[in-house]
C-alpha positions in Angstrom: 81.1 113.2 89.8 77.6 114.1 89.3 74.9 111.4 90.0 77.2 109.4 92.4 76.6 109.1 96.1 79.8 108.4 98.2 80.1 107.2 101.6 82.8 109.2 103.5 83.8 107.6 106.6 85.0 109.3 108.7 83.6 112.4 107.4 82.5 114.2 105.7 86.1 115.0 104.3 87.6 116.8 101.2 89.0 114.6 98.6 91.8 116.1 96.6 90.7 116.7 92.8 93.8 114.3 91.6 92.4 111.5 93.8 88.9 112.1 92.4 90.2 111.9 88.8 92.3 108.7 89.7 88.9 107.2 90.6 87.8 107.7 87.1 90.3 105.5 85.5 89.0 102.1 84.1 89.6 99.2 85.8 92.2 96.6 84.7 90.8 93.6 82.8 91.9 90.6 84.4 91.8 88.6 81.3 94.0 91.0 79.3 97.4 89.9 78.3 99.0 92.7 80.3 97.4 91.5 83.6 100.2 89.1 84.7 102.8 91.7 84.4 100.8 93.9 86.9 100.0 91.1 89.5 102.9 88.6 89.6 105.3 91.0 91.1 102.7 91.9 93.4 102.3 88.4 94.6 105.8 88.2 95.6 105.4 91.3 97.7 102.2 89.7 99.4 104.1 86.6 100.2 106.8 88.7 102.1 104.0 90.8 103.8 102.5 87.6 105.2 105.7 85.7 105.7 104.8 83.0 103.5 107.6 81.1 101.9 105.7 78.0 100.7 102.1 78.9 100.0 100.6 80.2 96.7 99.0 83.6 96.2 96.0 83.6 93.7 93.2 85.9 92.6 89.7 84.6 93.3 87.2 86.6 91.0 
């Protein structure tokens, strides 16, 4: 990835090529119609992680 400066902490460390390639994927558009299909199941998992039964999970842009 020429032209990019990365901060490797702790490091320096070697990053596998497949990880570097995964970093080149475009971000998900939070306004896309498919975005709720990605995030809604994650919200339920986050509730379980934080042992939250009554609260609401939301994304703050």
